[in-house]
C-alpha positions in Angstrom: -20.3 -34.6 67.2 -16.8 -35.4 65.8 -14.2 -38.0 65.8 -10.4 -37.9 65.7 -9.0 -39.3 62.4 -5.3 -38.8 62.9 -2.8 -36.8 64.9 0.7 -35.4 64.3 3.3 -34.0 66.6 6.1 -31.8 65.4 8.9 -29.7 67.0 6.8 -26.6 67.3 3.1 -27.7 67.1 0.6 -30.5 67.4 -2.3 -31.2 65.0 -5.3 -33.4 64.6 -7.6 -34.2 61.7 -11.2 -34.4 62.9 -14.4 -35.4 61.1 -17.3 -33.3 62.2 -20.6 -35.1 62.0 -23.5 -32.7 61.5 -27.1 -33.5 62.6 -29.8 -33.9 60.1 -31.4 -30.6 59.4 -35.1 -29.9 59.1 -37.4 -26.9 59.6 -37.1 -27.2 63.4 -33.3 -27.4 63.6 -30.9 -24.6 63.9 -28.5 -24.5 60.9 -25.5 -23.6 63.1 -23.1 -26.4 64.0 -20.8 -26.3 67.0 -17.4 -28.0 66.9 -15.4 -28.5 70.1 -11.8 -29.5 70.2 -11.2 -30.9 73.7 -8.6 -33.3 72.5 -6.0 -30.6 71.9 -6.8 -28.2 74.6 -8.3 -28.6 78.1 -10.2 -25.4 77.6 -13.3 -25.8 75.5 -13.2 -23.6 72.4 -16.0 -23.5 69.8 -16.2 -23.0 66.1 -19.5 -21.8 64.6 -19.8 -22.7 61.0 -22.3 -20.6 59.1 -24.4 -21.7 56.2 -26.0 -25.1 55.6 -23.3 -27.7 56.3 -22.9 -31.1 54.6 -23.4 -34.2 56.6 -19.7 -34.3 57.5 -16.8 -31.8 57.4 -13.2 -32.7 57.8 -11.1 -30.1 59.7 -7.6 -29.7 60.9 -7.0 -28.5 64.4 -3.5 -27.1 65.1 -2.4 -26.3 68.6 0.7 -24.8 70.2 0.6 -25.2 73.9 3.5 -23.4 75.6 3.8 -25.9 78.4 4.5 -28.7 76.0 7.7 -26.9 74.9 8.9 -25.5 78.2 11.8 -28.0 78.3 13.4 -25.8 75.6 15.8 -22.9 76.4 14.0 -19.6 76.5 15.5 -18.5 73.1 14.1 -21.7 71.5 10.8 -21.6 73.3 10.3 -17.9 72.4 10.9 -18.8 68.7 8.2 -21.4 69.0 5.8 -18.9 70.5 6.6 -16.4 67.8 5.8 -19.0 65.2 2.3 -19.4 66.6 1.7 -15.7 67.0 2.9 -15.1 63.4 0.6 -17.7 61.8 -2.3 -16.4 63.9 -1.7 -12.8 62.7 -1.3 -14.1 59.1 -4.8 -15.5 59.2 -6.2 -12.5 61.2 -4.5 -9.6 59.4 -2.8 -10.6 56.1 -5.3 -12.8 54.3 -8.3 -10.5 55.0 -6.2 -7.6 53.6 -5.5 -9.7 50.4 -9.2 -10.5 50.2 -10.2 -6.8 50.6 -7.9 -5.9 47.7 -9.5 -8.5 45.5 -6.3 -10.5 45.1 -7.8 -13.8 46.4 -10.4 -13.8 43.7 -7.7 -14.8 41.2 -5.6 -16.8 43.8 -8.3 -18.5 45.9 -6.2 -21.4 47.2 -3.1 -19.7 48.6 -3.8 -21.1 52.0 -6.4 -23.4 53.7 -9.6 -21.6 54.9 -9.3 -20.7 58.5 -12.5 -20.9 60.6 -11.1 -20.0 64.0 -7.8 -18.7 65.4 -6.8 -17.3 68.7 -3.7 -17.0 70.8 -2.9 -16.1 74.4 0.7 -15.3 75.1 0.2 -12.8 77.9 3.2 -12.9 80.3 5.3 -14.6 77.6 5.4 -12.2 74.7 4.4 -8.5 74.8 1.8 -7.9 72.1 4.0 -5.3 70.4 7.2 -7.2 71.0 9.0 -7.8 67.7 9.8 -11.3 66.4 13.5 -10.4 66.4 14.7 -9.0 69.7 17.3 -6.2 70.1 19.8 -8.2 72.1 21.3 -5.1 73.6 18.0 -3.9 75.1 18.1 -4.0 79.0 14.8 -5.9 79.1 16.2 -8.7 76.9 19.2 -9.1 79.2 17.1 -9.4 82.3 17.3 -13.0 83.5 14.6 -12.4 86.1 12.1 -11.6 83.4 13.2 -14.6 81.5 12.8 -16.9 84.5 9.3 -15.5 85.2 8.3 -16.2 81.6 9.6 -19.8 81.9 7.5 -20.3 85.0 4.4 -19.1 83.3 5.1 -21.3 80.3 5.5 -24.4 82.4 2.5 -23.7 84.8 -0.2 -22.3 82.6 -1.7 -24.9 80.1 -3.8 -22.2 78.4 -0.9 -20.3 77.0 -0.4 -20.8 73.3 -2.3 -20.7 70.0 -5.1 -22.6 68.4 -6.2 -22.8 64.7 -9.2 -24.6 63.1 -8.6 -25.0 59.4 -10.1 -26.8 56.4 -8.4 -30.2 56.1 -6.9 -30.7 52.7 -8.4 -33.7 51.0 -5.9 -36.6 50.7 -7.7 -37.9 47.6 -7.0 -34.6 45.7 -3.7 -33.6 47.2 -0.5 -35.2 48.4 2.9 -34.3 50.0 6.3 -35.7 49.0 10.0 -35.1 49.0 12.1 -34.9 47.0 10.0 -33.6 44.2 10.0 -34.0 40.4 11.0 -31.0 38.4 7.3 -30.7 37.3 6.1 -30.5 41.0 8.9 -28.1 41.9 7.6 -25.8 39.2 4.1 -26.2 40.6 5.4 -25.1 44.0 7.3 -22.1 42.5 4.2 -21.0 40.7 2.2 -21.1 43.9 4.6 -19.2 46.0 5.0 -16.6 43.2 1.3 -15.8 43.8 1.9 -15.1 47.5 4.9 -12.9 46.5 2.8 -11.1 43.9 0.1 -10.2 46.3 2.4 -8.1 48.5 5.0 -7.1 45.9 6.2 -3.6 46.9 2.8 -3.1 48.7 4.0 -0.8 51.4 0.6 -0.7 53.1 0.7 -4.3 54.1 4.4 -4.6 54.3 4.6 -2.0 57.1 2.0 -4.1 59.0 4.0 -7.3 58.4 7.3 -5.8 59.4 5.8 -4.7 62.8 3.6 -7.7 63.5 4.9 -10.8 61.7 8.2 -12.6 61.7 11.2 -13.4 59.5 12.3 -16.5 57.6 12.8 -19.5 59.8 16.5 -19.4 59.0 17.0 -15.7 59.2 20.3 -15.1 61.1 19.0 -12.7 63.9 16.2 -15.2 64.6 18.5 -18.2 65.1 20.3 -19.3 68.3 23.6 -17.4 68.3 25.5 -20.6 69.2 24.8 -21.9 65.7 27.0 -19.2 64.1 29.5 -19.1 67.0 30.2 -22.8 66.6 29.9 -23.0 62.8 33.6 -23.5 62.1 33.7 -26.5 64.5 30.5 -27.8 62.9 32.3 -27.7 59.5 35.3 -29.4 60.9 33.2 -32.2 62.3 31.2 -32.6 59.1 34.5 -32.7 57.1 35.9 -35.4 59.5 32.8 -37.5 59.1 32.4 -37.3 55.3 35.7 -36.4 53.7 37.0 -39.9 53.2 33.8 -41.7 52.4 34.4 -41.8 48.6 37.1 -40.8 46.1 34.9 -37.9 44.9 34.5 -36.8 48.5 38.3 -36.9 49.0 38.7 -34.7 46.0 36.0 -32.2 47.1 37.3 -31.8 50.6 40.9 -31.5 49.5 40.2 -28.2 47.8 41.6 -25.3 49.8 38.4 -23.2 49.5 36.4 -26.1 50.8 38.7 -26.8 53.7 38.0 -23.3 55.1 34.4 -23.2 54.0 33.2 -22.9 57.6 35.3 -19.8 58.2 34.2 -18.3 54.9 30.5 -18.7 55.7 31.0 -17.3 59.2 32.9 -14.3 58.0 30.2 -13.5 55.4 27.2 -14.4 57.5 26.3 -10.9 58.7 26.9 -9.3 55.3 24.7 -11.9 53.6 21.9 -11.5 56.2 22.0 -7.7 55.8 21.7 -8.0 52.1 18.6 -10.2 52.5 16.9 -8.0 55.0 14.7 -5.4 53.2 12.5 -2.9 54.9 8.8 -2.4 53.9 9.8 0.5 51.7 12.6 -1.2 49.8 12.3 -2.2 46.1 11.5 -5.8 45.5 10.3 -6.3 49.0 7.4 -8.6 49.5 5.9 -11.2 51.9 7.8 -14.4 52.0 6.5 -17.8 53.3 9.7 -18.2 55.3 9.8 -22.0 55.6 9.1 -23.1 52.1 10.1 -26.7 52.3 8.5 -29.4 50.1 6.4 -30.7 52.9 4.8 -27.3 53.5 3.1 -27.6 50.1 0.1 -29.9 49.2 0.5 -30.9 45.5 -2.6 -31.5 43.4 -3.3 -35.0 42.0 -4.8 -33.2 38.9 -2.1 -31.2 37.1 -4.6 -28.5 36.2 -5.1 -27.5 39.9 -2.9 -25.3 41.9 -0.8 -26.4 44.9 -1.8 -25.2 48.4 0.8 -23.8 50.9 0.5 -24.5 54.6 2.3 -23.5 57.8 2.6 -19.7 57.7 4.5 -19.5 61.0 7.5 -17.7 59.4 5.8 -15.2 57.1 7.4 -11.8 57.0 9.0 -9.1 54.9 11.8 -10.3 52.7 12.9 -11.1 49.2 11.0 -13.8 47.4 14.3 -15.5 46.4 14.7 -16.7 50.0 11.7 -19.0 49.5 13.0 -20.1 46.1 16.5 -20.9 47.3 15.2 -22.9 50.3 12.6 -24.8 48.3 14.9 -25.8 45.4 17.6 -26.9 47.8 15.2 -28.7 50.1 13.1 -30.5 47.5 15.1 -31.1 44.4 17.6 -33.9 43.7 21.0 -32.6 42.7 20.8 -34.3 39.3 18.3 -31.6 38.4 20.8 -28.8 39.1 23.2 -29.7 36.2 23.7 -28.1 32.9 22.0 -24.8 33.7 18.8 -26.4 35.1 19.1 -24.6 38.4 19.1 -21.3 36.6 16.1 -22.4 34.5 14.1 -23.1 37.6 14.8 -19.5 38.8 13.8 -18.1 35.4 10.6 -20.1 35.6 9.8 -18.6 39.0 10.5 -15.1 37.7 8.1 -15.5 34.7 5.5 -16.9 37.1 6.0 -13.9 39.4 5.6 -11.4 36.6 2.4 -13.1 35.4 1.0 -13.2 39.0 1.8 -9.5 39.7 -0.1 -8.6 36.5 -3.0 -11.0 37.2 -3.6 -10.3 40.9 -6.3 -7.8 40.3 -9.4 -8.4 38.3 -9.3 -4.9 36.7 -7.9 -4.8 33.2 -6.9 -1.2 33.7 -5.0 -2.2 36.9 -3.4 -5.1 35.1 -2.0 -2.8 32.5 -0.6 -0.5 35.2 1.0 -3.5 37.0 2.6 -4.7 33.8 4.0 -1.3 33.0 5.6 -0.8 36.4 6.6 -4.3 37.5 10.4 -4.9 37.3 12.7 -7.4 38.9 16.0 -7.2 36.9 17.6 -10.5 36.3 20.9 -9.4 37.7 19.2 -8.3 40.9 17.1 -11.4 41.1 20.0 -13.8 40.7 22.0 -11.8 43.2 19.3 -12.3 45.7 19.0 -16.0 44.8 22.7 -16.7 45.3 22.8 -14.8 48.6 19.8 -16.8 49.8 21.5 -20.1 48.9 24.5 -19.1 51.0 22.2 -18.0 53.8 20.3 -21.2 53.9 23.6 -23.2 53.8 24.7 -21.2 56.9 21.5 -22.4 58.7 21.9 -26.0 57.6 25.5 -26.2 58.6 25.0 -24.5 62.0 21.8 -26.2 62.9 22.2 -29.7 61.6 25.7 -30.7 60.4 27.6 -30.4 63.6 26.4 -34.0 64.5 25.9 -35.3 61.0 27.5 -38.6 60.0 27.0 -41.0 57.0 25.2 -43.2 59.5 22.8 -40.5 60.6 22.1 -39.6 56.9 21.3 -43.3 56.2 19.0 -43.5 59.2 16.9 -40.6 58.1 17.1 -40.9 54.4 13.4 -41.5 54.1 12.4 -38.7 56.5 10.6 -36.4 54.0 10.2 -33.4 56.3 14.0 -33.0 56.6 15.9 -31.0 54.1 17.5 -33.2 51.4 21.1 -32.0 52.1 20.6 -33.3 55.7 19.8 -36.9 54.6 21.3 -37.4 51.2 25.1 -37.3 50.7 24.9 -36.4 47.0 22.6 -33.5 47.8 24.9 -32.3 50.6 28.0 -32.4 48.4 26.2 -30.6 45.6 25.0 -27.9 48.1 28.6 -27.4 49.3 29.9 -27.0 45.7 27.2 -24.4 44.9 27.9 -22.4 48.0 31.7 -22.5 47.3 31.0 -21.0 43.9 28.5 -18.4 45.0 30.6 -17.2 47.9 33.3 -16.2 45.4 30.8 -13.8 43.8 30.4 -11.8 47.0 33.7 -12.2 48.9 35.5 -9.5 46.9 32.6 -7.1 47.4 32.5 -7.8 51.1 36.3 -7.4 51.7 36.4 -4.3 49.5 33.7 -2.7 51.6 35.5 -3.8 54.8 38.7 -2.3 53.5 40.6 -5.5 53.8 
């Protein structure tokens, strides 16, 4: 039997912590335990847990039911379904590959243990359909097909994805935002291990490129209206915040800031292309893709590693996309001053190099990895700055069109929201960083464009 401990509901999934109560075992009792999860799905699904279980086991059941999100536009609903399929494939394909290579022996806590996963998206997504659609393909311009898919999503409660995972112990781990510099480093060290496991590993990167997704803020994966309307979003944000303080007046009076929306829009495709490696490119790896602070469980004991969750946006990319998002999302701007931002990036690079060397248990292989691993600092910081600009484009287009000082105040304690969308000081610091970083690439962009 089991009982529900707590439930959560988010924009793209629902979840429940359940406590499984095992029967007492004796010589006449089968050691298999069956866990049903009727609360999250009308269809009964079962989990068989092998080995002698303890008296109770705490599990986390995650469910994405398409009909619950059928009020969305097809573009947004499809993105939700891709999230579910991507995470399912991560647990079905990617983690087993890492285990087969021996990498998880050294990095055992990259992700929660998954006991059960399945998805049924027949009629909604083709099995071989890529996460990012070719918008010019005839099938993707067919409104009849889209309408048929929406009907299926609304009418069939069995379409979606289900996961049963180990629940992460709240006595040993916690979530928070913003994070201290110490905890940010813990998060950087953990994601470096994920990046190391697939670093230039073409075998798994080819699989990932075909079957997984892209970062949650990747330009081709977003609603096109976000970029189309981004200049107006900037104008509205400026109108709402430019006169709030003397320092705000000085910031928004700068000519480069006044046209920041246009600058970001003009550079958006260039930046996205620069951050879109293929499976065979140097420095390519698997990225988490949504590496916000609340997607990491931090250990109470400093000697333990953090644990990442929510692998719905895993895909091929440059690891700096995770670093740029995480530092911006999780770190108060007072920790960006006097070269501290660069030191966080340097810390990640050192952790990445250590993890690439350590990922195999073979000393001979470790020496080989140490000899051939290279991520030149100029390349790494180029990727980082591009990723900061790219994440800004997402925040501006997705969130800031309706932002006001009042809305920031109302959600200032909403930890799952990125800090620049609920903290004015963080937002202004983000703007200043992007203003500087854009200059580094605008000349290159316009030289290539012949302008």
